[in-house]
C-alpha positions as CSV (number, residue, x, y, z in Angstrom):
1,M,64.2,36.9,53.9
2,G,62.5,37.2,50.4
3,I,59.5,35.0,51.2
4,F,58.5,37.1,54.2
5,S,59.1,40.3,52.3
6,S,56.9,39.0,49.4
7,M,54.1,38.3,51.9
8,T,54.4,41.8,53.4
9,T,54.4,43.4,50.0
10,A,51.3,41.4,49.0
11,V,49.5,42.4,52.1
12,S,50.2,46.1,51.3
13,G,48.8,45.4,47.8
14,L,45.7,43.9,49.4
15,R,45.3,47.0,51.6
16,A,45.8,49.4,48.7
17,Q,43.3,47.6,46.4
18,S,40.8,47.5,49.3
19,K,41.2,51.3,49.5
20,A,40.7,51.6,45.7
21,L,37.5,49.5,46.0
22,E,36.2,51.8,48.7
23,F,36.6,54.8,46.4
24,I,35.1,53.0,43.4
25,S,32.1,51.9,45.5
26,G,31.5,55.5,46.6
27,N,31.8,56.8,43.0
28,I,29.3,54.3,41.7
29,A,26.9,55.0,44.6
30,N,27.0,58.7,43.8
31,S,26.9,58.5,40.0
32,Q,23.5,60.1,40.1
33,T,24.2,62.6,42.9
34,I,23.9,66.2,41.7
35,S,27.4,67.9,41.3
36,F,29.2,64.9,43.1
37,K,33.0,64.9,42.6
38,R,34.5,61.5,42.3
39,N,37.4,60.4,44.3
40,E,40.5,58.8,42.7
41,I,43.2,56.6,44.0
42,S,46.9,57.2,43.6
43,F,49.3,54.2,44.2
44,T,52.8,54.9,45.5
45,E,55.7,52.5,45.5
46,M,57.7,52.2,48.8
47,L,61.2,50.9,48.2
48,S,63.6,49.7,50.9
49,T,67.3,49.5,50.0
50,V,70.2,47.9,51.8
51,S,73.8,49.0,52.0
52,G,75.9,48.2,49.0
53,A,73.2,48.9,46.4
54,V,74.7,49.3,43.0
55,A,73.5,50.1,39.5
56,G,71.5,47.4,37.9
57,G,69.4,46.7,41.0
58,A,71.9,44.8,43.3
59,G,70.9,45.4,46.9
60,V,67.4,46.5,46.1
61,V,64.5,44.6,47.7
62,G,60.9,44.4,46.5
63,G,58.9,47.5,47.2
64,Q,55.6,47.7,49.0
65,V,52.7,49.9,47.8
66,S,50.6,52.6,49.5
67,A,47.3,54.1,48.3
68,Q,46.3,57.8,48.7
69,G,43.1,59.3,47.6
70,Y,42.6,62.6,45.8
71,T,39.5,64.6,44.8
72,T,38.5,65.8,41.3
73,N,36.9,69.1,42.4
74,N,38.2,70.8,39.3
75,V,36.6,68.4,36.9
76,N,33.1,69.5,36.0
77,G,30.2,67.2,35.4
78,T,27.8,67.5,32.4
79,I,25.3,70.3,32.6
80,Q,21.7,68.9,32.2
81,S,18.5,70.8,31.6
82,S,15.8,71.1,34.2
83,D,12.2,72.2,34.2
84,I,12.6,74.3,37.4
85,S,13.8,77.9,36.8
86,T,15.5,78.1,40.1
87,H,17.7,75.1,39.4
88,L,21.2,76.6,38.7
89,A,24.4,75.3,37.2
90,I,27.8,76.9,36.8
91,N,29.1,77.1,33.3
92,G,32.9,77.1,34.0
93,N,34.8,76.7,37.2
94,G,33.6,78.0,40.5
95,Y,31.2,77.5,43.5
96,F,28.1,79.0,44.9
97,N,28.2,80.8,48.3
98,I,25.9,79.0,50.7
99,V,25.1,78.9,54.4
100,A,23.3,76.4,56.6
101,M,20.6,77.2,59.1
102,E,21.6,76.8,62.7
103,S,18.3,77.3,64.5
104,E,15.1,79.3,64.5
105,S,14.2,82.4,66.5
106,D,10.6,83.8,66.5
107,G,9.9,81.7,63.4
108,L,12.9,83.1,61.5
109,P,16.0,81.2,60.6
110,V,19.3,81.8,62.3
111,F,22.2,81.1,60.0
112,Q,25.6,79.6,60.9
113,D,28.6,82.0,60.8
114,N,30.9,80.0,58.6
115,K,31.7,79.9,54.9
116,R,30.6,77.0,52.8
117,Y,30.6,76.5,49.0
118,T,28.9,74.1,46.6
119,K,28.2,73.3,43.0
120,R,24.9,71.7,43.9
121,G,22.4,74.1,42.5
122,D,19.0,72.3,42.9
123,F,17.6,75.4,44.6
124,V,13.9,75.9,45.2
125,M,12.1,78.7,47.0
126,N,10.7,77.7,50.3
127,R,7.7,79.2,52.0
128,D,9.7,82.0,53.5
129,G,11.2,83.0,50.1
130,Y,14.7,81.6,50.6
131,L,16.4,79.6,47.9
132,V,17.4,76.3,49.5
133,N,19.1,73.3,47.8
134,G,18.5,69.6,48.3
135,N,20.8,69.5,51.3
136,N,19.1,72.4,53.0
137,Y,21.8,75.0,52.3
138,Y,20.7,78.5,51.6
139,L,22.1,80.5,48.6
140,K,23.8,83.8,49.2
141,G,24.2,86.8,46.9
142,L,24.4,90.6,46.6
143,K,21.1,92.5,46.9
144,L,20.4,94.7,43.9
145,D,18.6,98.0,43.6
146,A,15.5,97.3,41.6
147,S,15.6,100.5,39.6
148,T,19.3,100.6,38.7
149,G,20.3,97.0,38.9
150,N,23.4,98.0,40.9
151,P,24.4,96.2,44.2
152,E,23.1,97.9,47.3
153,G,26.3,96.9,49.2
154,S,29.4,94.8,49.1
155,N,28.4,92.1,51.6
156,L,26.8,88.9,50.6
157,E,23.5,88.1,52.3
158,V,21.1,85.1,52.2
159,I,18.8,85.5,49.2
160,K,15.2,86.1,50.2
161,I,12.6,86.7,47.5
162,E,9.7,88.9,48.6
163,N,6.4,88.0,47.1
164,D,5.0,91.5,47.2
165,F,3.2,93.1,44.3
166,L,5.3,95.2,41.9
167,A,3.8,98.7,42.1
168,A,2.2,100.2,38.9
169,K,4.1,102.7,36.9
170,A,2.3,105.6,35.2
171,T,3.2,106.1,31.5
172,N,5.1,109.3,30.9
173,K,6.7,108.4,27.5
174,I,5.4,107.0,24.2
175,T,8.0,106.0,21.6
176,Y,6.5,106.3,18.1
177,H,8.3,105.7,14.8
178,A,6.4,105.7,11.6
179,N,6.5,106.7,7.9
180,L,3.7,109.0,6.7
181,P,2.9,108.6,3.0
182,Q,3.6,111.7,0.9
183,Y,0.2,111.2,-0.8
184,P,-2.3,109.8,1.8
185,K,-5.1,107.7,0.5
186,T,-7.9,108.5,2.9
187,A,-11.5,107.5,2.4
188,D,-12.2,110.9,0.8
189,T,-9.1,110.9,-1.5
190,E,-9.9,111.2,-5.2
191,E,-6.8,111.4,-7.4
192,S,-8.7,113.4,-9.9
193,T,-9.6,116.0,-7.3
194,E,-6.8,118.4,-6.2
195,N,-6.1,118.4,-2.5
196,S,-8.8,115.9,-1.8
197,E,-6.2,114.1,0.4
198,L,-6.1,117.1,2.8
199,I,-8.4,117.8,5.7
200,D,-10.8,120.6,5.0
201,P,-11.8,122.7,8.0
202,A,-14.8,124.0,6.1
203,N,-16.5,120.7,6.6
204,Y,-16.3,121.0,10.4
205,T,-18.3,122.8,13.1
206,N,-15.1,124.3,14.5
207,N,-11.6,124.4,13.0
208,P,-9.8,121.0,13.8
209,M,-6.5,122.5,12.5
210,Q,-6.0,125.2,15.1
211,S,-2.3,125.1,16.0
212,G,-1.8,122.6,18.8
213,D,-5.4,122.7,20.0
214,G,-7.5,121.3,17.2
215,I,-10.7,119.7,18.4
216,V,-12.9,117.4,16.5
217,L,-16.5,117.2,17.9
218,T,-18.5,114.0,18.1
219,E,-20.9,115.3,15.4
220,D,-17.9,115.7,13.0
221,E,-16.1,112.4,13.9
222,A,-17.4,110.5,10.9
223,T,-16.1,113.2,8.6
224,F,-12.8,113.3,10.4
225,L,-12.3,109.5,10.1
226,E,-12.8,109.8,6.3
227,D,-10.3,112.7,6.1
228,S,-7.5,111.0,8.2
229,L,-5.4,107.9,8.4
230,A,-5.2,105.4,11.3
231,G,-2.0,105.8,13.2
232,G,-2.3,102.8,15.6
233,S,-3.3,102.5,19.2
234,I,-1.6,101.6,22.4
235,T,-2.5,101.0,26.0
236,V,-1.0,103.3,28.5
237,Y,-1.3,103.3,32.3
238,N,-2.3,105.9,34.9
239,E,-0.9,106.1,38.4
240,N,-3.0,103.3,39.9
241,G,-2.2,101.0,37.0
242,S,-5.4,101.2,35.1
243,G,-5.0,100.7,31.4
244,V,-6.1,103.5,29.0
245,N,-6.4,103.0,25.3
246,V,-4.8,105.8,23.2
247,Q,-5.9,105.8,19.5
248,M,-3.9,107.9,17.0
249,R,-4.8,109.4,13.7
250,W,-2.9,111.5,11.2
251,A,-4.4,114.2,8.8
252,K,-2.4,116.0,6.2
253,I,-3.2,119.8,6.3
254,E,-0.8,121.2,3.6
255,N,1.0,120.1,0.5
256,A,4.5,121.3,-0.4
257,S,4.6,124.5,-2.5
258,E,6.9,127.4,-3.1
259,T,5.8,128.9,0.3
260,Q,4.7,125.8,2.2
261,S,6.1,122.4,3.2
262,D,4.3,119.1,3.6
263,T,2.5,119.5,6.9
264,W,0.6,117.0,9.1
265,N,-1.4,117.1,12.3
266,L,-1.4,114.2,14.8
267,Y,-4.6,113.6,16.8
268,Y,-5.5,111.3,19.7
269,N,-9.0,110.1,20.8
270,I,-10.0,111.9,24.0
271,N,-13.5,110.6,24.3
272,N,-15.2,107.5,23.0
273,N,-17.9,107.1,25.6
274,I,-21.2,105.8,24.3
275,S,-23.1,108.5,26.1
276,R,-21.2,111.5,24.7
277,A,-23.2,114.3,23.1
278,N,-22.7,115.6,19.6
279,T,-21.0,118.7,21.0
280,D,-18.5,116.8,23.1
281,P,-14.9,116.7,21.9
282,A,-13.9,113.4,20.4
283,W,-10.4,114.0,19.0
284,K,-7.7,116.5,19.9
285,S,-4.4,117.4,18.1
286,V,-1.0,117.4,19.8
287,P,0.4,120.9,20.3
288,T,2.4,121.3,17.0
289,D,2.3,120.8,13.3
290,F,4.6,118.2,11.7
291,V,6.6,119.7,8.9
292,F,8.6,117.6,6.4
293,G,11.3,118.5,4.0
294,T,11.7,117.5,0.4
295,D,14.0,114.6,1.6
296,G,11.2,113.2,3.7
297,S,12.8,114.2,7.1
298,L,11.0,115.8,9.9
299,Q,12.1,119.5,10.1
300,N,10.6,121.2,13.1
301,I,10.9,118.6,15.9
302,T,14.2,117.2,17.1
303,E,13.3,114.0,19.1
304,E,10.6,114.6,21.6
305,L,7.3,116.4,21.9
306,S,5.4,116.9,25.2
307,V,1.6,116.8,25.5
308,S,0.7,118.3,28.9
309,D,-2.4,117.3,30.9
310,M,-3.3,114.5,28.5
311,T,-6.8,113.3,29.4
312,I,-8.7,110.4,27.8
313,N,-12.2,109.4,28.9
314,D,-11.7,111.5,32.1
315,N,-8.4,109.7,32.8
316,N,-5.8,112.3,33.4
317,L,-2.5,110.9,32.3
318,G,-0.5,114.1,33.1
319,E,2.4,115.1,30.8
320,I,3.2,112.5,28.1
321,K,6.3,112.8,26.0
322,F,6.2,111.5,22.5
323,N,9.6,110.3,21.4
324,F,10.2,110.2,17.7
325,G,14.0,109.6,17.8
326,S,16.4,111.5,15.5
327,S,14.9,110.0,12.3
328,G,12.0,107.9,13.5
329,L,9.3,109.9,11.9
330,T,9.5,110.3,8.1
331,Q,7.4,111.1,5.0
332,F,8.4,109.0,2.1
333,S,6.3,108.0,-0.9
334,D,4.2,104.9,-0.3
335,S,2.0,103.4,-3.0
336,N,-0.5,102.2,-0.4
337,G,-0.9,105.7,1.0
338,A,-1.1,104.4,4.6
339,I,0.8,104.9,7.8
340,K,3.5,102.3,8.3
341,I,4.4,102.1,12.0
342,S,7.9,100.6,12.8
343,K,7.9,101.2,16.6
344,F,5.1,101.9,19.0
345,K,5.7,101.4,22.8
346,Q,5.3,103.0,26.1
347,N,7.1,102.8,29.5
348,G,4.2,102.3,31.9
349,Y,2.7,99.1,33.4
350,S,0.0,97.9,35.8
351,A,0.7,96.3,39.1
352,G,2.0,92.8,38.9
353,Q,2.6,89.7,41.0
354,L,5.7,87.6,41.0
355,S,5.3,84.7,38.6
356,E,8.9,83.2,38.3
357,L,12.6,83.7,38.8
358,T,15.1,83.7,36.0
359,V,18.9,84.3,35.7
360,S,20.1,86.9,33.2
361,N,23.6,88.2,32.2
362,G,25.1,85.0,33.7
363,D,24.7,86.1,37.3
364,T,21.6,88.2,38.0
365,I,18.4,86.7,39.5
366,E,15.4,88.5,38.1
367,G,11.8,88.4,39.1
368,K,9.3,88.1,36.3
369,Y,5.9,89.5,37.1
370,S,2.5,89.0,35.7
371,N,2.6,92.4,34.1
372,D,5.5,91.3,31.8
373,Q,8.1,93.3,33.8
374,S,11.5,91.9,34.9
375,V,13.1,93.3,38.0
376,P,16.8,92.6,39.0
377,L,16.8,91.2,42.6
378,Y,20.2,89.6,43.5
379,K,23.5,89.1,41.9
380,I,25.0,85.6,42.4
381,Q,28.7,85.8,43.2
382,I,30.6,82.8,41.9
383,V,33.9,82.1,43.7
384,N,36.9,80.0,42.9
385,F,40.1,78.9,44.6
386,D,43.8,78.7,43.7
387,A,43.8,75.0,44.6
388,P,40.2,73.7,44.5
389,N,41.3,70.1,44.9
390,L,42.6,70.9,48.3
391,L,39.2,72.1,49.6
392,E,37.8,70.2,52.5
393,K,34.9,68.0,51.6
394,V,31.8,68.3,53.8
395,S,28.9,65.9,53.6
396,G,26.3,66.9,51.0
397,E,28.5,68.1,48.1
398,I,29.7,70.9,50.3
399,F,33.2,72.3,50.6
400,A,35.1,74.4,53.1
401,E,38.2,76.4,52.3
402,T,41.5,75.3,53.9
403,A,44.9,76.9,54.2
404,D,46.1,74.8,51.2
405,S,43.2,75.7,49.0
406,G,43.5,79.4,49.5
407,Q,40.8,81.9,50.1
408,A,37.7,82.3,47.9
409,L,38.2,84.7,45.0
410,P,35.5,86.1,42.7
411,S,35.4,84.0,39.5
412,T,35.8,86.0,36.3
413,N,35.3,83.2,33.7
414,S,32.1,81.6,34.9
415,Q,28.4,82.2,34.4
416,V,25.2,80.9,36.0
417,I,22.6,79.0,33.9
418,S,19.0,78.7,35.1
419,N,16.9,75.6,34.4
420,A,20.0,73.5,34.6
421,L,21.9,71.2,37.0
422,E,25.5,69.9,37.0
423,A,25.6,66.1,37.0
424,S,28.0,63.9,38.9
425,N,31.4,63.6,37.2
426,A,31.6,59.9,38.0
427,D,31.1,57.8,34.9
428,I,29.7,54.3,35.6
429,A,31.4,52.7,32.6
430,D,34.7,54.0,33.7
431,E,34.2,53.0,37.3
432,F,33.3,49.4,36.2
433,S,36.6,49.2,34.2
434,K,38.5,50.3,37.3
435,L,36.4,47.8,39.4
436,I,37.6,44.9,37.1
437,I,41.2,45.9,37.3
438,T,41.0,46.3,41.1
439,Q,39.4,42.9,41.5
440,R,42.1,41.2,39.4
441,S,44.9,43.0,41.2
442,Y,43.4,42.0,44.6
443,I,43.2,38.3,43.5
444,A,46.7,38.4,42.2
445,N,48.0,39.7,45.6
446,T,46.1,36.9,47.4
447,R,47.9,34.4,45.1
448,I,51.3,35.8,46.2
449,V,50.3,35.3,49.9
450,T,49.2,31.7,49.1
451,T,52.3,30.9,47.1
452,S,54.6,32.4,49.9
453,D,52.8,30.3,52.4
454,E,53.3,27.2,50.4
455,M,57.0,27.9,50.0
456,L,57.3,28.4,53.7
457,Q,55.5,25.1,54.3
458,E,58.1,23.4,52.1
459,I,60.9,24.8,54.3
460,V,59.2,23.4,57.3
461,N,58.9,20.0,55.6
462,M,62.6,20.0,54.9
463,K,63.3,19.6,58.7
464,R,61.1,16.5,58.8
């Protein structure tokens, strides 16, 4: 009977719209939940046919409706900035590998033996050094070798950041690139006086130009400073991380002629103690002359020069290699007559304490230390699924793989961003639009029930 069918159909509509309202309510409630994935409703018509149905609709009765929910796991929310460096967001598709703590044993966490995944990246480091998000799930990753940056194994482990000091590293190489002026303008240089720009050993107690072992005594230091050009200074480090200041100066010893090329000596300050005597060494030359061709290129040194047993103010630095590169040291004309340094750095550092964590290269957690060093600690492995919408939802923006979703596979098109969080993909304005439509549809279905009831009442009245 059509009236009874209409009532049944309307009831199914009420049931379907109630389900839609449930989803809309959940979406609105979680519009501010980090990485929340909204649920959508899908309405399906259920037709019943009778025998003798023909084209044009004869024999077809009104269909009921059913409502099925589906997730939007593959729809990303907006990435928002955060002031916390360990807050992480995934730029692209994919999920973090996480695990929950099951219990404690001797004060240490015991983790569950199951696989869980999330996009919720509000991780912070707890007192034990673990990265834990707002729902108490622990981040997993591949531990890296601090010196090479390569993974130490292939198995994921719970990330734990040690707060140990980073050991000091002694300097063993100084990279030095500079241009020396063809005509140096020292304090003693007089353009009217030939060779006044050169260092003159006759003005010194001992010969400062001895090949590779020229020594300038304290009593001759003032003369030496007037005969040479400042070549910069840099702090290097010994084995225990103590900083040692290395000052450099250049002195030209020969001008180019038919038998001689432009030649320089490089000196470093070996003693600047206040209590030194006049006969104490103050400066020492490195063990070679620097010879330049007519084109301004360095002729007699390829790329590196070693200074063995380098000692400054009684600090023995051991062997130090000066790296000039293939063309880093030149002699070109310069109207200022000064040394122009383009690169001056060294590879040592003092001991340092962990100051913050950052993410580099889209997946690598690095520790930044107080000595300005960055050390690779863990690689975050982002995974994805063939059918992410078929993952099982677990409370707390957590997902578990199912037979329908497929197994977790390493993601190749995603990267991790630090100081960021993925917002909910539920939009309040859109949800309110759906809320209005759902309300009107629900009211319309109630009107059908009311009308059907009134029509049945008329049938009953006919008997009276």
